[in-house]
C-alpha positions in Angstrom: -14.4 20.0 -2.7 -12.4 18.7 -6.1 -10.0 21.3 -7.4 -10.8 23.0 -10.9 -10.6 20.5 -13.6 -8.1 22.8 -15.4 -5.5 22.0 -12.6 -5.6 18.4 -13.7 -5.0 18.9 -17.5 -1.9 18.1 -19.4 0.3 20.6 -17.3 2.2 17.9 -15.3 3.4 19.1 -11.7 6.7 16.6 -12.5 9.1 16.4 -15.2 11.2 13.5 -16.7 14.5 15.6 -15.8 13.4 15.3 -11.8 15.4 13.3 -9.6 12.6 11.1 -8.1 13.7 9.1 -4.8 11.3 6.0 -4.3 11.9 5.0 -0.5 10.9 1.2 -0.3 11.7 0.6 -3.9 12.3 -3.3 -2.8 8.9 -3.7 -1.5 5.6 -4.6 -3.3 4.4 -1.1 -3.5 7.7 0.5 -3.8 8.9 -1.8 -7.0 5.4 -1.4 -8.7 5.8 2.6 -8.5 9.4 2.3 -10.0 8.0 0.2 -12.8 5.1 2.8 -13.6 7.5 5.9 -13.5 9.9 4.2 -16.0 7.1 3.2 -18.1 5.8 6.7 -18.2 9.2 8.3 -18.9 10.6 9.1 -15.5 14.1 7.3 -15.9 15.9 9.5 -13.2 15.0 7.4 -10.3 16.9 7.2 -7.2 16.8 4.0 -4.8 18.7 3.0 -1.9 18.6 -0.2 0.1 17.9 -0.9 3.7 21.4 -2.1 4.0 22.9 1.4 2.5 20.5 3.3 4.3 18.8 2.9 7.5 15.5 5.4 7.2 15.0 5.0 10.8 18.4 6.8 11.4 17.9 10.7 11.2 21.3 11.8 10.7 21.9 9.0 8.1 18.8 10.2 6.1 20.1 13.9 6.2 23.3 13.1 5.1 21.8 11.0 2.2 19.6 13.5 1.2 22.3 16.4 0.9 24.4 13.8 -1.2 21.5 12.8 -3.4 19.5 16.0 -4.0 16.3 14.6 -4.9 13.4 16.7 -6.5 10.6 14.3 -5.7 9.9 11.9 -3.0 7.5 8.9 -3.1 7.4 7.4 0.5 6.5 3.7 0.2 8.6 2.5 2.8 7.1 1.2 5.9 7.0 -1.9 8.3 3.9 -3.8 7.2 2.2 -7.0 8.2 -1.4 -8.5 8.9 -3.5 -8.7 11.8 -1.3 -11.3 13.9 2.0 -9.4 13.3 0.3 -5.9 14.6 -0.9 -7.7 17.5 2.4 -9.3 18.6 4.7 -6.3 17.6 2.8 -3.2 18.5 5.7 -0.9 19.5 7.8 -1.9 16.5 4.7 -0.9 14.2 4.7 2.5 15.9 8.1 3.3 16.5 9.6 2.2 13.2 7.0 3.8 11.1 6.9 7.1 12.9 10.7 7.3 12.5 10.6 6.6 8.8 8.0 8.9 8.0 9.4 11.7 10.1 12.8 11.4 8.8 12.0 11.3 5.2 9.4 13.9 5.2 11.2 16.4 7.1 14.4 15.8 5.0 12.3 16.3 1.6 10.9 19.6 3.4 14.1 20.9 4.5 16.1 20.1 1.6 13.8 21.6 -0.8 12.0 18.9 -2.7 9.2 20.2 -4.9 6.8 17.2 -4.2 6.4 14.7 -2.1 3.9 11.8 -1.9 3.3 9.6 1.0 1.6 6.3 0.8 -0.9 5.7 3.6 -3.2 3.0 4.0 -7.2 2.4 4.4 -6.7 1.4 7.9 -6.7 5.0 9.0 -10.2 5.2 8.9 -12.4 4.3 11.9 -13.6 0.6 12.1 -17.3 1.7 12.1 -16.9 4.2 9.2 -20.2 4.8 7.0 -19.4 2.8 3.7 -18.1 3.6 1.2 -15.6 5.4 3.2 -15.0 8.8 2.2 -11.8 10.9 2.8 -13.6 13.0 5.3 -14.0 10.1 7.7 -10.5 10.3 8.9 -10.3 10.8 12.6 -14.1 10.7 13.0 -14.1 7.5 15.2 -12.2 4.4 16.9 -9.9 2.7 14.7 -9.9 -1.2 14.4 -7.8 -2.5 17.3 -6.2 -5.4 15.3 -4.1 -2.8 13.2 -4.4 0.3 15.1 -0.8 1.0 15.8 0.2 0.8 11.9 -2.8 3.0 11.6 -1.9 5.7 14.2 1.6 5.7 12.5 -0.1 6.5 8.9 -2.4 9.0 10.3 0.5 10.9 11.8 2.3 10.7 8.5 -0.7 12.1 6.8 -1.2 15.0 9.4 2.4 15.9 9.2 2.2 16.2 5.5 -0.8 18.3 5.8 0.7 20.6 8.7 4.1 21.2 6.4 1.7 22.1 3.9 -0.3 24.8 6.0 2.5 26.2 7.8 5.2 26.3 5.4 3.4 25.7 1.8 5.3 22.3 1.3 3.9 20.4 -1.5 3.3 17.2 0.2 -0.1 14.9 -0.3 -1.1 11.4 0.6 -2.6 8.5 -1.1 -4.8 6.1 0.9 -4.7 2.6 -1.0 -7.2 -0.1 0.0 -5.9 -3.8 0.6 -3.2 -4.3 -2.0 -1.8 -7.5 -3.6 0.0 -8.5 -6.5 3.7 -9.4 -7.7 6.2 -9.1 -5.0 3.9 -9.6 -2.2 4.5 -11.3 1.5 3.2 -14.8 1.0 3.8 -15.7 4.7 0.9 -17.7 6.0 0.7 -15.8 9.7 2.3 -12.4 9.4 1.1 -11.7 5.8 -2.4 -10.1 4.6 -5.5 -12.0 3.9 -5.0 -12.5 0.1 -1.5 -13.4 -0.2 -1.9 -15.9 2.7 -4.8 -17.6 1.0 -2.7 -17.9 -2.0 -0.1 -19.5 -0.2 -2.7 -21.9 1.6 -4.4 -23.0 -1.5 -1.5 -23.4 -3.6 0.2 -25.6 -1.0 -2.8 -27.5 -0.6 -2.9 -28.3 -4.1 0.5 -29.3 -4.2 0.3 -31.6 -1.3 -3.3 -32.8 -2.3 -4.8 -31.8 0.7 -8.5 -32.2 1.4 -9.0 -29.4 3.8 -7.9 -25.5 3.9 -8.4 -23.7 7.0 -9.0 -20.0 6.7 -9.1 -17.3 9.6 -12.1 -15.8 11.1 -15.8 -16.5 10.0 -15.4 -15.5 6.4 -18.1 -13.0 6.6 -16.4 -9.4 6.5 -16.3 -7.7 3.2 -12.9 -6.5 1.7 -11.7 -4.3 -1.3 -8.8 -5.5 -3.2 -6.5 -3.1 -5.4 -3.8 -4.8 -7.7 -0.4 -3.1 -6.8 0.1 -2.1 -10.5 -3.1 -0.3 -10.7 -1.9 1.6 -7.4 1.1 2.7 -9.0 -0.5 3.9 -12.1 -2.7 6.0 -9.7 0.7 7.2 -7.7 1.8 8.5 -11.4 -1.4 10.1 -12.0 -1.2 11.9 -8.7 2.3 13.1 -9.0 1.5 14.5 -12.2 -2.0 15.9 -12.0 -2.9 16.3 -8.1 -2.3 19.2 -6.2 -5.2 20.3 -3.7 -5.4 23.7 -2.1 -4.5 24.1 1.5 -8.3 24.1 2.4 -8.9 21.0 0.8 -8.1 17.2 1.9 -4.3 16.4 1.1 -5.2 12.8 1.4 -6.8 10.7 -1.4 -8.6 7.2 -1.7 -7.3 4.8 -4.2 -9.1 1.5 -5.0 -11.5 -0.2 -7.2 -14.6 0.7 -5.8 -16.0 -2.8 -5.3 -15.7 -5.1 -2.3 -15.9 -8.9 -1.7 -17.0 -11.4 0.9 -14.0 -13.1 2.3 -15.5 -16.3 2.0 -16.3 -15.6 -1.8 -12.8 -14.4 -2.0 -11.6 -18.0 -0.6 -13.5 -19.7 -3.4 -12.2 -17.5 -6.0 -8.4 -18.3 -4.7 -9.4 -21.8 -4.5 -10.6 -22.2 -7.9 -7.5 -20.1 -9.5 -5.2 -22.3 -7.5 -7.2 -25.3 -8.8 -7.9 -26.8 -5.4 -11.1 -28.7 -5.3 -11.1 -29.5 -1.7 -13.1 -28.3 1.4 -12.8 -24.9 2.9 -13.2 -24.6 6.7 -13.2 -21.5 8.9 -11.2 -21.0 12.3 -13.5 -18.5 14.1 -10.9 -18.4 17.1 -9.2 -16.0 14.7 -10.2 -12.3 14.7 -12.1 -11.1 11.6 -11.1 -7.5 11.9 -13.5 -4.7 10.5 -16.8 -6.2 9.4 -16.5 -4.1 6.0 -13.9 -1.9 4.3 -14.8 -0.4 1.3 -13.5 3.2 0.0 -15.2 5.8 -1.7 -13.1 6.5 -4.9 -15.2 8.9 -6.5 -12.8 11.9 -6.1 -10.0 10.1 -7.9 -12.6 8.9 -10.7 -13.8 12.4 -11.0 -10.2 13.5 -11.9 -10.1 10.8 -14.6 -8.2 7.8 -13.2 -9.7 4.5 -12.3 -8.4 0.9 -11.8 -8.0 -1.4 -14.5 -7.2 -5.3 -13.5 -10.0 -7.3 -12.3 -9.8 -9.4 -9.2 -10.0 -12.6 -11.1 -7.1 -11.5 -13.4 -4.9 -10.0 -10.6 -5.5 -13.2 -8.5 -4.4 -15.4 -11.3 -1.2 -13.5 -11.9 -0.3 -13.3 -8.5 -0.5 -17.2 -8.0 1.9 -17.2 -10.8 4.1 -15.0 -9.0 4.0 -16.8 -6.0 4.9 -20.1 -7.8 7.7 -18.5 -9.5 8.9 -17.2 -6.0 8.8 -20.6 -4.7 10.7 -22.0 -7.7 13.3 -19.4 -7.4 13.6 -20.2 -3.8 14.1 -23.9 -4.1 16.6 -23.3 -7.0 18.7 -20.9 -4.7 18.6 -23.6 -1.9 19.8 -26.3 -4.3 22.6 -24.2 -5.6 23.7 -23.4 -1.9 23.9 -27.2 -1.3 
């Protein structure tokens, strides 16, 4: 059930005077959220680097909240990675993410913050959930094994927000973005997600004049991709206008509502990277979930939808990757 539209009107749930703590501001999602907040007139942002504050340290987080007194918290900090990283570091994904979530969410509640937005992931849903996936699919089936550790941690965060709201009335909500991409992504060929890994592979192949690019899996799964600036815009929208009742779901899907076969995605990235060679598929690598498309009808009914097309977004992200590469080269040369 969606709230009465009147509750999503011009009356904003946050104000420009609020001190807004964005945890994970250096990451792809967190930095985009900071840009979107500033663009919408929220200049009173609080950020802290991991060198200054270890979010896994509960006592340090408690002291920091005492010192900074944020009014609103956006929790975008997390240990992230692709299929291989989840498979190789399961304990790290579970322990680190649960510690970060528990510490930040609990302190936001205990120190009297008026709103908290927790950023989850679409991997929380069952591997074989009915498509497109509705919010109600949470905890209705087995997870995809290739990222279950990250998913379990995220589910714990969603449920903690839900429990604090039910028991104490704490205004904590969660957004579930689909696969993200965009400026500031991790372009590692093995530990990153499918789209940034492809951008790097095809860009390097073009530069090296390679004839073949090998991609993982069969290429048959279908995925939905959301530009991180669209996610950030959706986060601001939710912070300002979405306040579900206790009996309603406190997590909301964010996506485009459109998916693409991985084989077609590879062709699109190859085209935008100006690679004209051959694409081969390493079927010894896992595919992951066969299809993952979010039902975004709830958020759309409130008046929000994504704006950036996949073609435009990939084109921009390839430029970001090239800029990142050029900057790192310049830094290396200056350091010699």
